Backbone as JSON, one array per atom type, in Angstrom:
{
  "sequence": "MSELATSPDTARDEGPAVEETRGLWVDGWADLRRRPRFWIAAALILVLLLMALVPSLFTSVDPAVGELSRSRQPPGDGAVFGYDLQGRDVYARTIYGAAPSLAVGFLATLGTMVIGSLAGLLAGYSQGWADSLLSRIGEVFAGLPFVLGGIVILTSLNDPGEIVGAEELVFQVVLTIVVLTWPVAMRIMRAAAIETAQQDYVKAARALGAGPFRIVLRHILPNTLAPVLVYGAIQFGVFIGAEATLSFLGIGLRDPVVSWGVMIAEAKDRVQDIPWALFFPAGFLVVTVLAFVMMGDAVRDALDPRGR",
  "N": [[0.82, -1.2, 0.0], [2.02, 1.2, 0.67], [3.69, 1.75, -1.46], [1.82, 2.17, -3.47], [0.69, 4.43, -2.5], [2.67, 6.35, -2.5], [3.7, 6.48, -5.06], [2.11, 8.06, -6.93], [2.61, 10.62, -5.89], [5.34, 10.8, -6.25], [5.43, 10.76, -9.03], [4.08, 13.15, -9.54], [5.91, 14.81, -8.41], [8.2, 14.63, -10.05], [7.18, 15.49, -12.41], [6.87, 18.44, -12.96], [9.55, 19.36, -13.31], [10.45, 17.86, -15.51], [8.54, 18.55, -17.48], [8.94, 21.31, -17.58], [11.58, 21.46, -18.44], [11.41, 20.18, -20.95], [9.68, 21.98, -22.22], [11.27, 24.29, -22.24], [13.44, 23.63, -23.95], [12.11, 22.93, -26.33], [10.64, 25.27, -26.89], [12.79, 27.0, -27.06], [14.17, 26.06, -29.36], [12.21, 26.51, -31.28], [12.15, 29.27, -31.19], [14.75, 29.89, -32.0], [14.75, 29.07, -34.68], [13.39, 31.09, -35.91], [15.08, 33.18, -36.14], [17.1, 35.1, -38.16], [19.78, 35.67, -37.65], [20.7, 33.4, -36.34], [20.69, 31.45, -38.38], [22.51, 32.53, -40.2], [24.86, 32.49, -38.67], [24.97, 29.71, -38.24], [25.38, 28.77, -40.86], [27.92, 29.84, -41.45], [29.44, 28.55, -39.48], [29.12, 25.9, -40.25], [30.54, 25.85, -42.69], [33.1, 26.41, -41.69], [33.5, 24.15, -40.09], [33.59, 22.17, -42.08], [35.93, 22.97, -43.34], [37.74, 22.41, -41.3], [37.41, 19.66, -40.85], [37.47, 18.39, -43.35], [39.7, 19.41, -45.1], [40.69, 18.94, -47.64], [38.64, 19.34, -49.42], [38.74, 21.96, -50.07], [41.32, 22.68, -50.83], [44.19, 21.32, -52.46], [46.79, 21.63, -51.91], [49.82, 21.21, -50.11], [50.19, 22.53, -46.95], [52.59, 22.79, -45.61], [54.67, 22.78, -47.37], [57.11, 24.69, -48.93], [58.55, 27.0, -51.27], [61.38, 28.83, -51.83], [61.69, 30.38, -54.06], [59.2, 31.4, -54.55], [58.77, 33.17, -52.56], [57.12, 35.72, -50.78], [55.45, 36.42, -52.86], [52.7, 38.15, -54.26], [49.05, 37.87, -53.96], [47.55, 36.04, -56.6], [47.01, 34.34, -59.75], [48.32, 31.91, -59.32], [48.23, 31.54, -56.56], [45.63, 32.34, -54.57], [45.68, 33.73, -52.2], [48.27, 34.5, -52.08], [51.83, 34.1, -51.23], [53.83, 33.24, -48.35], [56.71, 34.28, -46.34], [58.39, 32.06, -46.44], [57.66, 30.98, -48.82], [55.32, 29.49, -48.8], [51.98, 28.44, -49.45], [49.55, 30.71, -48.69], [46.78, 30.54, -48.71], [46.28, 27.74, -48.55], [47.43, 27.24, -46.04], [45.78, 28.78, -44.48], [43.33, 27.44, -44.75], [43.96, 24.9, -43.64], [44.6, 25.78, -41.15], [42.25, 26.05, -39.75], [41.48, 23.74, -38.36], [43.19, 23.22, -35.97], [42.61, 25.62, -34.57], [39.79, 25.54, -34.18], [39.68, 23.14, -32.78], [41.01, 23.73, -30.38], [39.23, 25.68, -29.4], [36.85, 24.15, -29.09], [37.61, 22.02, -27.29], [38.53, 23.5, -25.1], [36.2, 24.86, -24.4], [34.53, 22.68, -23.76], [35.95, 21.5, -21.6], [35.96, 23.64, -19.75], [33.2, 23.97, -19.28], [32.46, 21.45, -18.24], [34.1, 21.1, -15.89], [33.55, 23.53, -14.53], [30.75, 23.33, -14.29], [30.34, 21.01, -12.72], [31.67, 21.78, -10.36], [30.11, 24.03, -9.75], [27.55, 22.9, -9.37], [28.01, 21.28, -7.1], [28.78, 23.23, -5.24], [26.53, 24.97, -5.25], [24.4, 23.32, -4.46], [25.18, 22.16, -2.04], [25.74, 24.27, -0.25], [27.4, 24.67, 1.96], [30.42, 23.98, 3.71], [31.76, 23.07, 1.48], [30.83, 24.75, -0.52], [31.9, 27.21, 0.32], [34.65, 26.63, 0.2], [35.09, 25.95, -2.56], [34.26, 28.33, -3.72], [36.18, 30.15, -2.78], [38.5, 29.08, -3.92], [37.85, 29.36, -6.63], [37.77, 32.16, -6.78], [40.46, 32.78, -6.53], [41.61, 31.76, -8.93], [40.07, 33.18, -10.78], [40.94, 35.72, -10.32], [43.39, 35.9, -11.56], [45.14, 37.53, -14.13], [44.49, 36.92, -17.58], [46.46, 36.84, -19.68], [48.88, 37.04, -18.24], [48.62, 34.79, -16.56], [48.55, 32.81, -18.54], [51.15, 33.04, -19.61], [52.71, 32.28, -17.4], [51.85, 29.61, -16.91], [52.27, 28.25, -19.4], [54.98, 28.69, -19.95], [56.02, 27.35, -17.82], [55.46, 24.73, -18.36], [57.08, 23.96, -20.46], [60.52, 23.67, -21.35], [62.96, 26.16, -22.31], [63.52, 26.24, -25.81], [62.79, 23.62, -26.13], [61.52, 20.95, -28.07], [58.26, 20.37, -28.97], [55.5, 18.24, -29.57], [52.67, 18.42, -31.87], [50.14, 17.58, -30.83], [50.62, 17.69, -28.07], [51.13, 20.41, -27.74], [48.61, 21.51, -28.36], [47.13, 20.37, -26.28], [48.34, 21.6, -24.04], [47.72, 24.32, -24.43], [44.91, 24.21, -24.33], [44.59, 23.26, -21.7], [45.63, 25.44, -20.27], [43.77, 27.48, -20.9], [41.41, 26.4, -19.8], [42.08, 26.18, -17.05], [42.23, 28.87, -16.36], [39.7, 29.9, -16.81], [37.54, 28.42, -15.82], [36.25, 29.24, -13.35], [34.23, 31.12, -14.0], [32.19, 29.69, -15.31], [31.55, 28.06, -13.15], [30.45, 29.9, -11.33], [28.15, 30.71, -12.71], [26.7, 28.26, -12.91], [26.48, 27.7, -10.18], [24.86, 29.83, -9.21], [22.51, 29.29, -10.66], [21.92, 26.74, -9.66], [21.44, 27.26, -6.94], [19.13, 28.83, -7.12], [17.37, 27.01, -8.37], [17.26, 24.99, -6.45], [15.56, 26.0, -4.57], [13.04, 25.66, -5.52], [9.65, 24.4, -5.56], [9.24, 21.75, -6.45], [11.68, 20.55, -6.03], [11.93, 20.72, -3.26], [9.77, 19.08, -2.62], [10.64, 16.61, -3.61], [12.81, 16.17, -1.92], [11.46, 15.98, 0.51], [10.07, 13.61, 0.11], [11.99, 11.78, 0.4], [14.04, 11.49, -1.48], [17.39, 11.02, -2.51], [20.46, 13.06, -2.38], [21.99, 12.75, -4.76], [20.09, 11.85, -6.63], [18.31, 13.99, -6.64], [19.91, 16.08, -7.62], [20.62, 15.05, -10.15], [18.15, 14.48, -11.43], [16.49, 16.71, -11.1], [17.75, 19.24, -10.51], [20.02, 19.53, -12.29], [18.9, 19.27, -15.02], [17.46, 21.65, -15.14], [19.25, 23.68, -14.93], [21.02, 23.75, -16.98], [20.72, 25.44, -19.18], [21.71, 28.24, -18.85], [24.48, 27.73, -18.64], [25.07, 26.46, -21.06], [24.54, 28.57, -22.78], [26.58, 30.32, -22.02], [28.77, 28.73, -22.77], [28.43, 28.59, -25.56], [28.91, 31.22, -26.36], [31.52, 31.59, -25.38], [33.0, 29.87, -26.92], [33.86, 31.08, -29.34], [35.33, 33.12, -28.14], [37.39, 31.7, -26.9], [38.77, 30.72, -29.11], [39.83, 33.1, -30.05], [41.44, 33.58, -27.82], [43.33, 31.56, -28.02], [44.67, 32.44, -30.34], [45.73, 34.79, -29.35], [47.6, 33.88, -27.4], [49.29, 32.42, -29.09], [50.21, 34.46, -30.73], [51.77, 35.85, -28.93], [53.83, 34.11, -28.74], [53.83, 31.99, -26.98], [51.92, 30.1, -27.18], [50.4, 27.94, -29.49], [52.65, 26.69, -31.98], [55.02, 26.07, -34.66], [55.2, 22.55, -35.19], [52.5, 23.05, -35.67], [49.79, 24.32, -37.54], [48.0, 27.08, -37.34], [45.61, 29.8, -37.2], [46.43, 31.73, -35.38], [49.18, 31.12, -35.17], [49.99, 31.71, -37.8], [49.51, 34.46, -37.87], [51.3, 35.31, -35.92], [53.71, 34.64, -37.15], [53.73, 36.39, -39.3], [53.67, 38.94, -38.3], [55.93, 40.59, -38.05], [56.57, 41.15, -40.63], [54.7, 42.66, -41.88], [54.62, 44.91, -43.53], [55.93, 44.09, -45.83], [54.71, 41.67, -46.64], [51.72, 41.87, -46.39], [49.42, 40.38, -46.9], [49.87, 37.88, -45.81], [49.25, 38.18, -43.19], [46.74, 39.45, -43.08], [44.77, 37.75, -44.24], [44.59, 35.25, -42.63], [43.95, 36.59, -40.25], [41.53, 37.76, -40.94], [39.89, 35.47, -41.33], [39.95, 34.55, -38.72], [38.6, 36.61, -37.34], [36.05, 36.45, -38.54], [35.31, 33.88, -37.73], [35.25, 34.07, -34.89], [33.24, 36.0, -34.71], [31.08, 34.58, -35.82], [30.61, 32.52, -33.91], [30.07, 34.06, -31.64], [27.75, 35.36, -32.5], [26.11, 33.1, -32.74], [26.07, 32.32, -30.05], [24.78, 34.54, -28.9], [22.27, 34.31, -30.11], [21.41, 31.83, -29.07], [21.39, 32.5, -26.38], [19.32, 34.46, -26.29], [17.19, 32.82, -26.93], [17.1, 30.74, -25.01], [17.51, 31.95, -22.57], [15.75, 34.3, -21.77], [15.75, 36.31, -19.82], [18.31, 37.27, -19.81], [18.62, 39.0, -21.91]],
  "CA": [[0.0, 0.0, 0.0], [2.87, 2.4, 0.73], [4.17, 2.06, -2.8], [0.71, 2.73, -4.2], [0.39, 5.75, -1.97], [3.73, 7.33, -2.78], [4.07, 6.58, -6.47], [1.54, 9.23, -7.59], [3.3, 11.83, -5.45], [6.63, 10.83, -6.92], [5.2, 11.14, -10.42], [3.77, 14.58, -9.59], [7.13, 15.52, -8.03], [9.13, 14.68, -11.17], [6.54, 16.05, -13.58], [7.15, 19.83, -13.3], [10.91, 19.55, -13.81], [10.55, 17.3, -16.85], [7.76, 19.35, -18.41], [9.57, 22.62, -17.73], [12.77, 21.29, -19.25], [10.99, 19.95, -22.33], [9.14, 23.23, -22.75], [12.35, 25.22, -22.45], [14.21, 23.28, -25.15], [11.24, 23.0, -27.51], [10.38, 26.68, -27.16], [14.05, 27.59, -27.48], [14.43, 25.7, -30.75], [11.24, 27.23, -32.11], [12.57, 30.66, -31.24], [15.97, 29.97, -32.79], [14.45, 28.91, -36.1], [12.82, 32.33, -36.44], [16.1, 34.23, -36.08], [18.07, 35.07, -39.27], [21.14, 35.66, -37.1], [21.06, 32.01, -36.04], [20.96, 30.72, -39.62], [23.76, 33.07, -40.75], [25.94, 31.93, -37.87], [25.03, 28.27, -38.49], [25.98, 28.55, -42.17], [29.35, 30.11, -41.34], [30.05, 27.51, -38.66], [29.15, 24.69, -41.07], [31.68, 25.98, -43.62], [34.32, 26.3, -40.89], [33.65, 22.75, -39.7], [34.04, 21.45, -43.26], [37.34, 23.32, -43.51], [38.53, 21.74, -40.28], [37.31, 18.2, -40.94], [37.81, 17.9, -44.7], [40.35, 20.52, -45.81], [40.95, 18.59, -49.05], [37.55, 19.86, -50.25], [39.0, 23.36, -50.4], [42.63, 22.83, -51.44], [45.02, 20.11, -52.56], [48.18, 22.06, -51.69], [50.37, 20.91, -48.8], [50.49, 23.81, -46.31], [53.94, 22.81, -45.05], [55.67, 22.82, -48.45], [57.42, 26.04, -49.37], [59.64, 27.19, -52.22], [61.89, 30.18, -51.64], [61.53, 31.15, -55.3], [57.89, 32.03, -54.53], [58.69, 33.95, -51.33], [56.52, 37.05, -50.76], [54.68, 36.71, -54.07], [51.36, 38.62, -53.88], [47.94, 37.06, -54.47], [47.41, 35.99, -58.05], [46.44, 33.11, -60.28], [48.95, 30.74, -58.71], [47.78, 31.42, -55.15], [44.66, 33.42, -54.41], [46.07, 34.5, -51.02], [49.69, 34.79, -52.14], [52.79, 33.23, -50.54], [54.47, 33.87, -47.2], [58.15, 34.49, -46.45], [59.01, 30.78, -46.81], [57.12, 30.5, -50.08], [54.21, 28.57, -48.58], [50.69, 28.94, -49.93], [48.81, 31.26, -47.56], [45.41, 30.0, -48.75], [46.29, 26.37, -48.02], [47.7, 27.3, -44.6], [44.58, 29.31, -43.83], [42.34, 26.37, -44.71], [44.4, 23.9, -42.66], [44.66, 26.4, -39.82], [40.95, 26.02, -39.09], [41.34, 22.57, -37.48], [43.73, 23.45, -34.62], [41.92, 26.71, -33.89], [38.49, 25.05, -33.72], [39.9, 22.09, -31.78], [41.28, 24.4, -29.11], [37.99, 26.29, -28.93], [35.9, 23.12, -28.65], [38.1, 21.32, -26.11], [38.56, 24.44, -23.98], [34.81, 25.08, -23.99], [34.05, 21.47, -23.1], [36.61, 21.38, -20.3], [35.48, 24.7, -18.86], [31.81, 23.72, -18.91], [32.37, 20.26, -17.39], [34.68, 21.38, -14.58], [32.79, 24.59, -13.89], [29.39, 22.88, -13.95], [30.41, 20.1, -11.59], [31.98, 22.56, -9.17], [28.97, 24.88, -9.43], [26.48, 22.07, -8.81], [28.38, 20.91, -5.74], [28.75, 24.42, -4.38], [25.19, 25.52, -5.13], [23.47, 22.43, -3.76], [25.62, 21.88, -0.68], [25.6, 25.48, 0.57], [28.13, 24.49, 3.21], [31.87, 24.21, 3.63], [32.18, 22.83, 0.09], [30.53, 25.99, -1.25], [32.89, 28.23, 0.7], [35.98, 26.24, -0.3], [35.12, 26.08, -4.01], [34.14, 29.75, -4.06], [37.47, 30.81, -2.54], [39.43, 28.6, -4.95], [37.46, 30.01, -7.87], [38.18, 33.56, -6.75], [41.9, 32.84, -6.76], [41.87, 31.59, -10.35], [39.42, 34.25, -11.52], [41.71, 36.95, -10.13], [44.61, 35.9, -12.37], [45.01, 38.06, -15.5], [44.59, 35.8, -18.51], [47.75, 36.8, -20.37], [49.92, 36.73, -17.26], [48.46, 33.39, -16.18], [48.97, 31.98, -19.67], [52.61, 33.06, -19.69], [53.26, 31.49, -16.29], [51.55, 28.19, -17.07], [52.87, 27.67, -20.6], [56.44, 28.67, -19.81], [56.37, 26.34, -16.8], [55.28, 23.39, -18.91], [58.11, 23.66, -21.44], [61.83, 24.28, -21.2], [63.31, 26.96, -23.5], [64.11, 25.51, -26.92], [62.31, 22.24, -26.19], [60.65, 20.63, -29.2], [57.01, 19.79, -28.46], [54.63, 17.78, -30.64], [51.46, 19.19, -32.13], [49.08, 17.2, -29.89], [50.97, 18.19, -26.74], [50.94, 21.85, -27.76], [47.18, 21.77, -28.27], [46.71, 20.02, -24.91], [48.84, 22.61, -23.11], [46.94, 25.55, -24.6], [43.58, 23.93, -23.8], [44.7, 23.2, -20.24], [45.82, 26.8, -19.78], [42.5, 28.22, -20.99], [40.46, 25.82, -18.84], [42.49, 26.54, -15.69], [42.02, 30.29, -16.11], [38.34, 30.35, -17.11], [36.46, 27.61, -15.25], [35.45, 29.86, -12.29], [33.05, 31.83, -14.51], [31.16, 28.67, -15.48], [31.14, 27.63, -11.82], [29.57, 30.91, -10.76], [26.86, 30.65, -13.41], [26.01, 27.05, -12.48], [26.18, 27.83, -8.75], [23.7, 30.7, -9.06], [21.34, 28.58, -11.17], [21.62, 25.63, -8.76], [20.85, 27.82, -5.73], [17.77, 29.23, -7.45], [16.55, 25.83, -8.64], [17.1, 24.22, -5.22], [14.47, 26.58, -3.77], [11.74, 25.41, -6.16], [8.77, 23.51, -4.8], [9.39, 20.35, -6.83], [12.9, 20.05, -5.38], [11.58, 20.52, -1.85], [8.89, 17.91, -2.54], [11.47, 15.42, -3.8], [13.58, 15.98, -0.69], [10.53, 15.53, 1.55], [9.69, 12.24, -0.18], [13.12, 10.91, 0.71], [15.0, 11.35, -2.58], [18.75, 11.31, -2.12], [21.06, 14.22, -3.04], [22.4, 12.44, -6.13], [18.89, 11.79, -7.47], [17.76, 15.34, -6.76], [20.78, 16.85, -8.51], [20.6, 14.5, -11.49], [16.82, 14.47, -12.04], [15.74, 17.95, -10.94], [18.54, 20.47, -10.56], [20.84, 19.6, -13.49], [18.17, 19.61, -16.27], [16.92, 23.01, -15.1], [20.35, 24.65, -14.8], [21.93, 23.62, -18.12], [20.55, 26.5, -20.19], [22.67, 29.37, -18.76], [25.84, 27.27, -18.88], [25.19, 26.25, -22.49], [24.63, 29.9, -23.38], [27.94, 30.78, -21.76], [29.69, 27.95, -23.59], [28.29, 28.96, -26.97], [29.59, 32.51, -26.56], [32.94, 31.47, -25.08], [33.67, 29.09, -27.96], [34.58, 32.04, -30.17], [36.31, 33.83, -27.31], [38.55, 30.82, -26.67], [39.55, 30.71, -30.34], [40.61, 34.33, -29.99], [42.45, 33.45, -26.77], [44.44, 30.76, -28.59], [45.42, 33.3, -31.25], [46.49, 35.73, -28.53], [48.74, 33.18, -26.83], [50.21, 32.09, -30.18], [50.8, 35.73, -31.15], [52.8, 36.18, -27.96], [54.91, 33.13, -28.84], [53.77, 31.01, -25.89], [50.85, 29.14, -27.45], [50.72, 27.0, -30.56], [53.76, 27.07, -32.85], [55.4, 24.97, -35.54], [54.64, 22.25, -36.52], [51.06, 23.28, -35.76], [49.36, 25.41, -38.42], [46.75, 27.69, -36.9], [45.55, 31.21, -37.57], [47.28, 32.48, -34.46], [50.57, 30.89, -35.57], [50.24, 32.46, -39.02], [49.57, 35.88, -37.53], [52.56, 35.52, -35.21], [54.81, 34.56, -38.11], [53.68, 37.49, -40.27], [53.53, 40.26, -37.67], [57.13, 41.39, -38.25], [56.76, 41.4, -42.06], [53.4, 43.11, -42.38], [54.81, 45.88, -44.6], [56.38, 43.4, -47.03], [53.74, 40.65, -47.05], [50.54, 42.09, -45.55], [48.41, 39.34, -47.13], [50.14, 36.74, -44.93], [48.62, 38.46, -41.9], [45.34, 39.88, -43.18], [43.84, 36.66, -44.55], [44.27, 34.47, -41.43], [43.28, 37.45, -39.28], [40.15, 37.88, -41.38], [39.18, 34.23, -41.0], [39.81, 34.5, -37.27], [37.54, 37.55, -36.95], [34.76, 35.9, -38.98], [35.0, 32.72, -36.88], [34.84, 34.56, -33.57], [31.95, 36.66, -34.87], [30.05, 33.56, -36.04], [30.27, 31.85, -32.65], [29.44, 35.04, -30.75], [26.38, 35.5, -32.99], [25.39, 31.9, -32.34], [25.86, 32.39, -28.6], [23.74, 35.54, -28.62], [20.97, 33.76, -30.51], [21.05, 30.81, -28.09], [21.04, 33.19, -25.13], [18.0, 35.08, -26.4], [16.17, 31.78, -27.02], [17.02, 29.92, -23.8], [17.59, 32.74, -21.35], [15.19, 35.6, -22.12], [16.06, 37.31, -18.82], [19.64, 37.81, -20.05], [18.64, 39.83, -23.11]],
  "C": [[0.86, 1.26, 0.0], [3.38, 2.77, -0.65], [3.06, 2.7, -3.64], [0.42, 4.16, -3.75], [1.42, 6.78, -2.4], [4.03, 7.48, -4.25], [3.4, 7.74, -7.18], [2.24, 10.51, -7.19], [4.64, 11.95, -6.13], [6.49, 11.27, -8.37], [4.91, 12.63, -10.52], [5.02, 15.39, -9.26], [8.06, 15.68, -9.24], [8.52, 15.39, -12.36], [6.93, 17.47, -13.91], [8.53, 20.03, -13.88], [11.03, 19.05, -15.24], [9.79, 18.16, -17.85], [8.4, 20.71, -18.65], [10.79, 22.53, -18.62], [12.4, 21.07, -20.72], [10.48, 21.23, -22.96], [10.24, 24.22, -23.07], [13.09, 24.92, -23.75], [13.36, 23.38, -26.41], [10.96, 24.45, -27.88], [11.64, 27.38, -27.63], [14.37, 27.3, -28.93], [13.47, 26.41, -31.69], [11.62, 28.69, -32.25], [13.82, 30.83, -32.11], [15.67, 29.93, -34.28], [13.9, 30.18, -36.73], [13.85, 33.46, -36.53], [17.07, 34.11, -37.26], [19.51, 35.01, -38.78], [21.61, 34.25, -36.8], [21.45, 31.27, -37.31], [22.24, 31.24, -40.29], [24.95, 32.48, -40.0], [26.09, 30.43, -38.12], [25.68, 27.96, -39.83], [27.49, 28.78, -42.13], [30.06, 29.0, -40.56], [30.13, 26.2, -39.44], [30.32, 24.72, -42.04], [32.99, 25.81, -42.86], [34.56, 24.86, -40.45], [34.12, 21.89, -40.88], [35.52, 21.74, -43.53], [38.21, 22.55, -42.53], [38.56, 20.23, -40.47], [37.76, 17.65, -42.29], [38.49, 19.04, -45.47], [40.63, 20.23, -47.28], [39.82, 19.04, -49.97], [37.86, 21.26, -50.76], [40.36, 23.57, -51.07], [43.34, 21.49, -51.47], [46.48, 20.41, -52.31], [48.59, 21.7, -50.27], [50.76, 22.21, -48.11], [51.91, 23.91, -45.76], [55.03, 22.94, -46.1], [55.85, 24.26, -48.9], [58.58, 26.06, -50.34], [60.1, 28.65, -52.11], [61.77, 31.03, -52.9], [60.18, 31.86, -55.35], [57.72, 32.95, -53.33], [58.13, 35.35, -51.59], [55.79, 37.41, -52.05], [53.25, 37.1, -53.67], [50.27, 37.68, -54.41], [47.81, 37.16, -55.98], [46.81, 34.67, -58.48], [47.02, 31.87, -59.62], [48.49, 30.48, -57.3], [46.89, 32.61, -54.85], [44.97, 34.29, -53.19], [47.56, 34.84, -51.01], [50.54, 33.78, -51.38], [53.43, 33.99, -49.39], [55.98, 33.96, -47.4], [58.88, 33.23, -46.87], [58.49, 30.21, -48.13], [56.01, 29.49, -49.94], [52.89, 29.24, -48.97], [49.85, 29.41, -48.73], [47.38, 30.74, -47.54], [45.35, 28.61, -48.15], [46.53, 26.38, -46.51], [46.49, 27.85, -43.85], [43.5, 28.24, -43.71], [42.72, 25.35, -43.63], [44.5, 24.47, -41.25], [43.35, 26.38, -39.07], [40.88, 24.89, -38.06], [41.93, 22.8, -36.1], [42.99, 24.55, -33.87], [40.57, 26.26, -33.35], [38.64, 23.96, -32.66], [40.18, 22.7, -30.41], [40.01, 25.01, -28.54], [37.01, 25.27, -28.38], [36.35, 22.46, -27.35], [38.14, 22.24, -24.9], [37.14, 24.72, -23.48], [34.26, 23.88, -23.24], [34.65, 21.32, -21.71], [36.11, 22.4, -19.31], [34.07, 24.43, -18.38], [31.7, 22.52, -17.97], [32.9, 20.56, -15.99], [33.88, 22.44, -13.84], [31.4, 24.15, -13.47], [29.4, 21.95, -12.75], [30.71, 20.85, -10.3], [30.8, 23.44, -8.76], [27.81, 24.11, -8.84], [26.78, 21.69, -7.36], [28.28, 22.09, -4.79], [27.33, 24.92, -4.17], [24.24, 24.64, -4.36], [23.87, 22.23, -2.3], [25.42, 23.07, 0.24], [26.29, 25.34, 1.92], [29.6, 24.79, 3.04], [32.39, 23.98, 2.21], [31.95, 24.07, -0.76], [31.58, 27.05, -0.95], [34.26, 27.9, 0.13], [36.08, 26.44, -1.8], [35.03, 27.55, -4.44], [35.47, 30.47, -3.87], [38.5, 30.37, -3.58], [39.13, 29.27, -6.29], [37.88, 31.47, -7.92], [39.67, 33.72, -7.0], [42.2, 32.75, -8.25], [41.24, 32.7, -11.18], [40.19, 35.56, -11.41], [42.99, 37.01, -10.93], [44.35, 36.54, -13.73], [45.28, 36.96, -16.52], [45.97, 35.72, -19.16], [48.87, 36.43, -19.41], [49.83, 35.27, -16.82], [48.89, 32.45, -17.28], [50.48, 31.92, -19.8], [53.22, 32.17, -18.62], [53.05, 30.0, -16.53], [52.32, 27.59, -18.24], [54.39, 27.66, -20.54], [56.9, 27.66, -18.76], [56.29, 24.93, -17.36], [56.4, 22.98, -19.86], [59.42, 24.35, -21.09], [62.16, 25.09, -22.45], [63.99, 26.1, -24.56], [63.64, 24.07, -27.03], [61.36, 22.05, -27.36], [59.43, 19.86, -28.68], [56.15, 19.41, -29.65], [53.35, 18.57, -30.74], [50.36, 18.87, -31.11], [49.37, 17.74, -28.49], [50.81, 19.7, -26.66], [49.47, 22.21, -27.61], [46.68, 21.48, -26.86], [47.13, 21.09, -23.91], [48.04, 23.91, -23.21], [45.52, 25.36, -24.05], [43.6, 23.91, -22.28], [44.83, 24.59, -19.65], [44.51, 27.58, -19.79], [41.51, 27.71, -19.96], [40.8, 26.25, -17.42], [42.13, 27.99, -15.36], [40.58, 30.75, -16.29], [37.23, 29.56, -16.43], [35.67, 28.3, -14.13], [34.21, 30.59, -12.78], [31.9, 30.84, -14.71], [30.66, 28.17, -14.13], [30.17, 28.62, -11.19], [28.19, 30.89, -11.4], [26.06, 29.43, -12.95], [25.63, 27.14, -11.01], [24.94, 28.68, -8.53], [22.43, 30.0, -9.53], [20.94, 27.45, -10.23], [20.96, 26.13, -7.47], [19.39, 28.2, -5.98], [16.87, 28.02, -7.65], [16.3, 25.03, -7.36], [15.98, 24.75, -4.34], [13.09, 26.33, -4.37], [10.95, 24.35, -5.4], [8.98, 22.04, -5.17], [10.66, 19.75, -6.26], [12.63, 19.81, -3.9], [10.68, 19.3, -1.68], [9.69, 16.63, -2.7], [12.29, 15.12, -2.55], [12.69, 15.46, 0.44], [10.11, 14.08, 1.36], [10.85, 11.26, 0.01], [14.11, 10.7, -0.41], [16.39, 11.77, -2.1], [19.33, 12.5, -2.87], [21.44, 13.94, -4.5], [21.2, 12.44, -7.08], [18.31, 13.19, -7.68], [18.59, 16.18, -7.74], [20.63, 16.37, -9.96], [19.24, 14.67, -12.17], [16.13, 15.84, -12.02], [16.58, 19.21, -11.12], [19.31, 20.6, -11.88], [20.04, 19.95, -14.75], [17.69, 21.06, -16.31], [18.01, 24.08, -14.92], [21.3, 24.62, -15.99], [21.89, 24.82, -19.05], [21.57, 27.64, -20.03], [24.11, 28.95, -19.01], [26.07, 27.02, -20.37], [25.27, 27.59, -23.24], [26.04, 30.45, -23.22], [28.94, 30.05, -22.64], [29.63, 28.33, -25.06], [29.01, 30.27, -27.27], [31.1, 32.35, -26.39], [33.69, 30.66, -26.13], [34.5, 30.02, -28.85], [35.63, 32.79, -29.39], [37.56, 33.0, -27.1], [39.4, 30.68, -27.94], [40.41, 31.97, -30.42], [41.7, 34.27, -28.93], [43.63, 32.61, -27.26], [45.29, 31.6, -29.51], [46.26, 34.3, -30.46], [47.74, 35.07, -27.95], [49.76, 32.82, -27.91], [50.91, 33.35, -30.68], [51.93, 36.13, -30.21], [53.96, 35.19, -27.96], [54.91, 32.08, -27.75], [52.69, 29.97, -26.11], [51.25, 28.12, -28.49], [51.86, 27.56, -31.41], [54.07, 25.87, -33.75], [55.69, 23.72, -34.72], [53.14, 22.47, -36.67], [50.8, 24.46, -36.7], [48.02, 25.91, -37.92], [46.77, 29.16, -37.3], [46.4, 32.06, -36.65], [48.76, 32.33, -34.79], [50.9, 31.69, -36.81], [50.34, 33.95, -38.75], [50.88, 36.2, -36.81], [53.75, 35.51, -36.15], [54.87, 35.78, -39.02], [53.73, 38.87, -39.63], [54.74, 41.16, -37.91], [57.37, 41.74, -39.71], [55.49, 41.97, -42.68], [53.54, 44.13, -43.5], [55.21, 45.21, -45.91], [55.33, 42.43, -47.57], [52.47, 40.78, -46.19], [49.5, 41.0, -45.7], [48.62, 38.13, -46.22], [49.55, 36.93, -43.55], [47.13, 38.72, -42.05], [44.39, 38.73, -43.43], [43.57, 35.76, -43.34], [43.58, 35.3, -40.36], [41.81, 37.64, -39.65], [39.33, 36.65, -41.08], [38.96, 34.12, -39.5], [38.67, 35.4, -36.8], [36.17, 37.0, -37.33], [34.34, 34.73, -38.09], [34.52, 33.15, -35.51], [33.47, 35.21, -33.66], [30.84, 35.64, -35.05], [29.64, 32.89, -34.73], [29.65, 32.81, -31.64], [27.99, 35.28, -31.19], [25.54, 34.3, -32.61], [25.09, 31.91, -30.85], [24.79, 33.39, -28.24], [22.36, 35.02, -28.97], [20.5, 32.71, -29.52], [20.66, 31.46, -26.77], [19.64, 33.79, -25.19], [16.89, 34.02, -26.41], [15.99, 31.03, -25.7], [17.01, 30.73, -22.52], [17.07, 34.14, -21.62], [15.53, 36.69, -21.1], [17.42, 37.96, -19.04], [19.73, 38.69, -21.27], [19.04, 41.26, -22.77]]
}
């Protein structure tokens, strides 16, 4: 009889969270489809993903091969973006540079959201010593200037003149960005978790004897994902710009990795002689950051109307 008595209450307890979550995502998608900004950003991102995943669709030239006889040749029939100082095709390098830049942005966004969300859920739901400890740790990392923190971390990971592989370079840059940015995601998730924990359906679940893990997984997490996803969508483009900044300073990606930040760093001292070697990768970088920021703004307006 006890099971028959409590099962309807349990069903009513779980209903509001599920229905609210479904309504949020369905209404959000319906709102997104009506926004031209979303479709423009989606089209740009699709082209960028094709460039990163299948660069052979756009060029058959090896970006690492250079001929000094073609050094500093301007854009023309042979190369639509011209050649750099080493005689390498700037167009081919720009196409192949999409993959590392997008990989850093995606992995850094994923790492920041996962670590920040877990810390924010723990801090927001516990409201005890764990909240105080995580908040103080987050304040320490959030107080570090990004460029200074990046210099300290990346120079500590490598010895001067040490040769580092492409995968390790990407991992180091992603790790640096995640370490310096996760507190923002934690604060967003913490605030959402505190607000959601005060809702009636969460109090009802707790009164019916649901454990903390079940409450967090079934009730709090589904109703706190939206603001973190909005943050992640916007930060994707920001993190791509952060990778370019670190590479420009000579502490991020470098040879043998081909990225837009690396190309800009290589061309910055020769901008008067070969401006096309800097302007084209910089232009692709600006368009990419703009596309993801536009996508993030559209997602924010659809899923988080209060943040408009």
